[in-house]
C-alpha positions, -999 to +999 in steps of 0.1 A: +196-106-160+172-132-146+151-151-171+117-135-177+087-157-176+058-150-200+032-128-183-005-136-182-014-107-204+007-120-232+005-100-265-013-070-249+016-063-226+043-069-252+025-048-277+026-019-252+064-021-249+063-035-214+065-069-198+046-078-167+067-098-143+050-119-116+071-118-084+068-149-062+085-164-032+107-183-057+120-154-077+118-126-051+155-125-045+162-123-083+135-098-092+132-077-060+100-058-053+106-025-071+110-003-040+145+001-025+161-019-054+194+000-050+193-004-012+191-041-007+212-040+024+190-014+041+169-026+071+137-015+053+144-038+024+150-068+045+118-062+065+097-059+033+113-090+019+104-111+049+069-096+050+063-104+014+074-140+019+047-145+045+021-127+025+026-148-007+012-177+013-020-156+020-026-151-017-007-118-023+002-110-058+030-086-069+034-077-105+061-054-119+061-035-152+095-038-170+100-018-202+114-039-230+152-032-232+148-008-203+141-008-166+113-017-142+090+014-140+060+003-119+042-023-099+010-034-083+005-052-050-028-067-040-042-094-016-075-109-006-095-086+015-095-109+045-057-104+046-055-068+036-031-045+055-056-016+052-082-007+078-111-016+055-138-043+056-137-060+022-142-098+025-145-115-009-127-086-027-091-082-038-076-051-021-048-032-038-021-021-014+000-002-039-001+009-076+029+030-086+044+040-119+075+063-118+097+085-140+096+081-177+072+052-173+044+077-166+019+085-194+023+053-213-007+034-200+013+011-177-008+020-147-039+009-166-022-023-177-012-032-141-047-024-128-063-044-156-042-074-146-056-072-111-092-069-124-087-099-147-074-120-118-103-109-096-128-121-122-110-153-129-109-161-092-146-153-087-139-124-063-166-099-055-145-071-071-114-050-064-109-023-037-084+006-036-077+031-009-069+063-027-058+097-012-057+133-023-024+134-003+008+114-006+019+078-003-013+066-021-025+068-056-051+094-066-086+083-075-087+093-112-072+062-128-096+040-108-127+060-117-116+057-154-117+019-150-152+018-136-145+021-098-170+040-077-162+061-046-179+044-017-170+067+012-144+090+026-123+094+058-102+122+071-079+137+062-079+127+025-088+091+021-113+077-005-125+041-005-130+030-041-144-003-054-153-020-086-180-045-078-187-074-102-220-086-087-243-077-058-219-085-029-220-061+000-199-029-006-166-026+013-166-002+042-145+018+067-147+015+105-166+044+122-144+048+153-113+066+141-111+091+169-116+064+195-089+043+180-064+072+181-074+081+217-065+046+229-028+052+222-028+078+251-003+106+259+030+112+242+040+103+206+032+068+192+047+057+159+026+029+145+046+008+120+046-024+099+070-040+075+047-035+044+067-005+031+105-002+031+103+036+035+086+032+069+120+025+086+132+061+078+098+076+084+096+061+119+131+074+127+123+109+117+093+109+140+112+094+170+141+119+165+117+148+165+100+136+197+134+131+214+145+166+204+113+181+219+115+160+250+082+143+242+078+107+256+076+084+225+073+048+215+072+026+184+043+001+181+045-026+155+015-043+140+023-078+130-009-090+113-037-078+090-061-084+119-042-059+140-042-033+112-079-037+105-089-036+142-065-010+157-052+014+130-063+050+136-065+056+099-075+036+068-039+035+056-031+010+084+006+004+079+020+036+094+008+064+116+019+091+139-003+097+169+003+125+194-016+127+227-043+105+213-048+123+181-037+112+146-011+136+134-002+119+101-004+086+082+029+094+063+064+106+071+069+141+085+100+163+085+108+184+116+094+215+099+062+195+091+057+187+127+060+224+136+035+234+110+009+209+121+013+219+158+014+257+152 
């Protein structure tokens, strides 16, 4: 096992039975990044690894929760708002991309511990606050944990997105774009799969969509966003890093199975 460095929460984390491990460019290959840990040879893993290496230089932080004597059970990933891979306007804030606790790690306060580590860093770095894109659907955390920690719901976007923020002072609130339908319409006829390397699961999600289009004889293409600027300016949904657009209309921001496509189009 790689040597664990003391985490910045010190006794609080250890007392809770979990160690917070800061992943950096230097220890990325040793620690991994939580997702796809058992599939390191998969294309999605390699894409995420390379993506992270670039983002660390932009101020991204990735912290994993490792149970003492056990396994890694959760993580949080966040970045300054200017570099966020979400279609939100949040300069001066830290924007959380992901907060995820799985399996037997749930119900032990680890999500709160990870979130608090982000809030502490935002205060120490004189940021305006912390922003989270939540959803009532899948692939994003629900809003409840954040509301418990003093976040407020700023606005909503279809189909299930909620923009949450905890503001420390009187900085302008974060916001969504107002042209979602126009953004989707610009992708034109056929099926467009919008993708990035932020999530290793996107590789399989994109393939599912392209395979469905091929089976239906629908013209299709994959379009990759390579920067936060592209995501913020062009994404047809707040999620930003993945999307399925059919004939100029957003069909989904997450993976769909063949049966899901049929249900949405029926």
